[in-house]
N, C-alpha and C positions, 0 to 999 in steps of 0.2 A: 788386667785391662777392664776399665769401666766404661760401658757404652750407654748413652742415655737417648732415649727415644720420645721424651715427653712431648715436644712440639708436634711430632707426627701423630702421636696418639690423640692429642687434644683435637686436632683437625679431623679425626676420624669420629671422635665423639660427637663434634659440632655437627657433622654430616649426618650421623644417625639420628640425633635429636631432631634436626630439621625434617628429615625424612619421615619420622614418627609423628610429628606435629601436623604435617601436611595431610597424612592420612586420617587423623583423628578430626581434623576441621573440615574435611570434605572438599579439598581442593580438586579442581576438575581441569583438566587440560582445555586450553582454549580451542585447539583444533586437533582432532585425532590425526594419527601419523598417516593413515590411509587417504586423508584428504589433502595432501600436499600438492600443489600444482607448480607446473614449470611451463613458462611460456617463452617464446623467442620473438624478439622484435622483428619487423620487416626488414630493417637494416641487417640484422643478424643472419636472417635467411638469404638476403641478397648476398651477403659476404660468403656465406657457405657455397652458394651456387657458383659464385665467381671462383672460389677457391678450387671447387671440384672441377670446373672447366679448365683452369690454368693447370691443375694437376695432370690433366689428360692430354695436354698439348706436348708434343715431343720437343726435347731441348735442340735437336738438329732438324733443320729444314731440309729434308731428304730431296725435295724437287730443286731446291736451289743448289744444293752440293752436286747433284747429278748434271745440272746445266753447267756449272763451273768445270766439272770434270771433263765433260764432252768438249768444251771450249779449249781447255789445256791440251787435250789429245789431238785436237784439230789444228792447234797452233793459232787459234784466233782469240785467245783470252789475252787482254792487255790491261794493265792497270798503269795509271800514270804516276810518275814518281811524287807528283805534288800531292796526289790523294794519299799515297801511303805515308809521306812525311806529315800531311794534316792528321791522319788517324793516329800516328805515333805520338805527336804532340798533345792532342786531345786526350789520349790514354794517359800519358804522363801527368798532364795537368789535373785530370779528375783523380788519379792516385796520389796526388801531392807529391810526385817525386820531383818536380821541378817547381819550387816556390815562386809564386808571382806569374807563373805562365798561364795565359788564357787560351 
């Protein structure tokens, strides 16, 4: 079995030659590595602030759940059939379950 690596070797030789030439001709880095800067725009800072606030908001509104539970236990929680039907249709429409439904 004959394996040839001529292409890979020439790429390495070109790299080595370029590296040596840059040393001889006194090429200098335009900016030292320790002078790298990083800045965030005001929009980026605002986005991060909002993202942190939203991350700390609970998914369940405990106060609302407690209120509805208390109404259900007392027998005073009433929901109209029209409201339930409207929410079902809105949900189906937004999920594209029923085409053409608004």
